[in-house]
C-alpha positions in Angstrom: 0.0 0.0 0.0 1.4 3.4 -1.0 1.7 5.9 1.8 0.4 9.4 1.3 3.5 11.1 2.7 7.1 10.2 3.2 7.0 10.5 7.0 4.0 8.1 7.0 6.1 5.6 5.0 9.0 6.0 7.4 6.7 5.5 10.4 5.2 2.4 8.8 8.7 0.8 8.3 9.7 1.6 11.9 6.5 0.3 13.4 7.3 -3.1 12.0 10.6 -3.3 14.0 10.6 -4.3 17.6 13.3 -1.7 18.4 11.5 1.0 16.3 15.0 2.0 15.2 16.7 1.7 11.8 19.3 3.4 9.7 18.2 5.8 7.0 19.7 3.3 4.4 17.6 0.5 5.8 14.5 2.6 5.9 15.1 3.8 2.3 15.6 0.2 1.1 12.4 -1.0 2.9 10.3 1.8 1.4 11.6 0.9 -2.1 11.1 -2.9 -1.6 7.6 -2.5 -0.3 6.7 0.3 -2.8 5.5 2.5 0.1 6.3 5.9 -1.3 7.7 7.5 -4.5 9.1 11.0 -5.1 6.5 13.0 -7.0 9.2 14.6 -9.2 10.6 11.5 -10.7 8.7 8.5 -9.3 11.8 7.0 -7.6 12.1 5.8 -4.0 13.6 8.2 -1.4 17.4 8.3 -0.8 18.7 8.0 2.7 19.5 11.7 2.7 15.9 12.5 2.0 14.8 10.2 4.9 17.2 12.1 7.1 16.0 15.5 6.0 12.3 14.4 6.6 12.8 13.0 10.1 14.5 16.3 11.1 11.2 18.1 10.2 9.2 15.9 12.5 10.8 15.9 15.9 7.6 14.8 17.6 7.6 11.6 15.6 11.2 10.7 15.1 14.4 10.9 17.2 17.9 11.0 15.5 19.8 8.6 17.8 23.1 9.2 15.9 23.7 10.5 12.4 22.0 8.1 10.1 20.1 6.2 12.8 16.4 7.0 13.4 14.0 5.9 16.1 10.2 6.3 16.1 8.9 8.1 19.1 5.9 6.0 20.3 3.6 7.9 22.6 
């Protein structure tokens, strides 16, 4: 199922993990593999750098544990 937004796709990937934590590369690969979200400009899957940029815009949803490592904030 395609997610409406990139942060929804990221959240979906992290919810499937017991630790709720993954690298931006792992998240990017999982989004691509599952076909969860595609860039509107070119129809491609998001790169890890795009994942990183998006999670920084949603501090209520995601925590940057270390550069390149993201955790879903479950509340």
